[in-house]
C-alpha positions in Angstrom: 0.0 0.0 0.0 2.9 2.3 -0.8 3.3 3.9 -4.2 5.7 6.5 -5.6 6.2 8.6 -8.6 9.4 10.0 -10.1 9.9 13.0 -12.3 13.0 14.6 -13.8 11.8 18.2 -14.1 12.2 20.4 -11.0 8.9 20.8 -9.1 7.0 18.4 -11.3 6.2 15.9 -8.5 5.3 18.8 -6.2 2.7 20.2 -8.6 1.3 16.7 -9.4 0.8 15.8 -5.7 -0.8 19.2 -5.0 -3.3 18.7 -7.8 -4.0 15.1 -6.7 -4.5 16.2 -3.0 -6.9 19.0 -4.1 -9.0 16.6 -6.2 -9.2 13.9 -3.5 -10.1 16.4 -0.8 -12.8 17.7 -3.1 -14.1 14.2 -3.3 -14.3 14.0 0.5 -11.3 11.6 1.0 -9.6 12.3 4.3 -6.0 13.0 3.8 -3.0 13.4 6.0 0.5 14.5 5.0 2.0 17.4 3.1 2.5 18.8 -0.3 5.4 21.2 -1.1 4.9 24.7 -2.3 7.8 26.6 -3.7 7.7 30.4 -3.9 10.1 31.9 -6.5 12.0 34.9 -5.5 14.6 36.6 -7.7 15.9 34.8 -10.8 19.4 34.4 -9.3 18.1 33.3 -5.9 16.7 29.9 -4.8 13.0 29.5 -4.1 11.4 29.5 -0.7 10.2 26.0 0.1 7.3 25.3 2.4 5.1 22.3 3.2 1.3 22.7 3.3 -0.4 20.4 5.8 -3.2 18.6 4.2 -5.2 18.4 7.4 -5.5 22.2 8.1 -3.8 24.0 5.2 -1.1 25.5 7.4 2.3 26.3 5.8 5.6 25.3 7.4 8.7 26.8 5.9 11.4 24.2 5.3 14.1 26.3 3.6 16.8 28.5 5.1 18.2 31.6 3.6 21.9 31.0 3.6 23.1 34.0 1.7 24.1 34.5 -2.0 27.4 32.7 -1.9 26.3 29.6 0.1 26.6 26.2 -1.4 25.3 24.1 1.5 21.9 22.4 1.9 19.1 24.9 2.4 16.8 22.5 4.1 15.6 23.6 7.5 15.5 20.2 9.2 13.7 21.7 12.2 10.8 22.8 9.9 10.7 19.3 8.3 10.6 17.6 11.7 7.9 20.0 12.9 5.8 19.1 9.9 6.5 15.3 10.4 5.4 15.5 14.0 2.2 17.2 13.1 1.4 14.7 10.4 2.2 11.8 12.9 -0.4 13.3 15.3 -2.9 13.6 12.5 -2.4 9.9 11.6 -3.2 8.8 15.2 -6.2 11.2 15.6 -7.8 11.2 12.2 -7.1 7.8 10.7 -7.1 9.2 7.2 -7.8 7.3 4.0 -4.4 8.2 2.5 -1.1 9.7 3.5 0.7 11.9 1.0 4.3 12.9 1.6 5.9 15.4 -0.7 9.1 13.3 -1.1 11.3 10.6 0.2 14.4 12.6 0.3 17.9 12.6 1.8 16.5 13.1 5.4 14.2 10.0 4.9 17.1 7.9 3.4 19.0 8.7 6.6 16.0 7.7 8.8 14.7 11.1 9.7 12.0 13.4 8.4 8.9 11.6 7.2 10.5 8.1 7.3 9.0 7.2 10.7 5.7 8.7 9.7 5.6 6.6 6.5 6.3 3.5 8.6 3.6 4.4 11.1 1.1 4.9 8.4 1.9 1.5 6.8 1.6 -0.1 10.3 -1.9 1.5 10.7 -2.9 0.2 7.2 -3.0 3.7 5.7 -1.8 3.8 2.1 1.1 6.1 1.3 1.9 8.1 -1.8 5.2 9.9 -2.2 7.8 11.1 -4.8 11.3 9.6 -5.0 14.1 11.2 -7.0 16.6 9.1 -9.0 19.4 10.0 -6.5 17.4 8.8 -3.5 16.1 5.6 -5.1 18.6 3.2 -3.7 17.9 4.4 -0.1 14.2 4.2 -0.7 14.5 0.7 -2.1 16.4 -0.4 1.0 13.6 1.1 3.2 10.7 -0.5 1.3 12.4 -3.8 0.5 10.5 -4.2 -2.7 7.1 -3.4 -1.2 6.4 -0.3 -3.2 4.6 0.2 -6.5 5.8 2.7 -9.0 3.1 4.8 -10.6 3.4 6.6 -14.0 3.8 10.4 -13.9 0.1 10.7 -14.9 -2.4 12.5 -12.8 -5.3 10.2 -13.8 -3.3 7.0 -13.0 -2.2 8.4 -9.6 -5.8 9.4 -8.8 -7.0 6.0 -9.7 -4.5 4.4 -7.4 -5.4 6.8 -4.6 -9.1 6.1 -4.9 -8.6 2.4 -5.0 -6.3 2.4 -2.0 -8.1 4.9 0.2 -10.6 3.4 2.5 -14.0 3.4 0.8 -16.4 5.8 2.4 -13.7 7.7 4.4 -14.8 11.3 4.4 -13.8 14.4 6.2 
């Protein structure tokens, strides 16, 4: 009950998951998790990254401003962990029909971020949808041990999987 998509274009997975979440919520399917929203700034500056909680719409910033010459990772791990904690609470309290996680990234490969939340959801029988980049695929494969389904980068196909997997009749 774990599926993932992969895209090569920057932000493509983020946009697809956001559209899928909006559609499913419109159909009354109870969701937990996050979708990523990037706000572009100046052309020569990196975007501002935030996670939108699917339970209440709150935005949590997950990027740091490191300055114009910085080359290090911009991820604000504290923001990511805050979002993961809130989603974990929602899993326990709401028992949603589906968990959407914006990505299985480097933090998850290393056992942090949303990795424990994904495991918790699977233990509770809640299906999970996420994105996995090519560079994090080996770490993801080690985590799921072959128990994940790859979905095409096609909104209709992803929606079909979500509808099939989410608990029938689960509404907000």
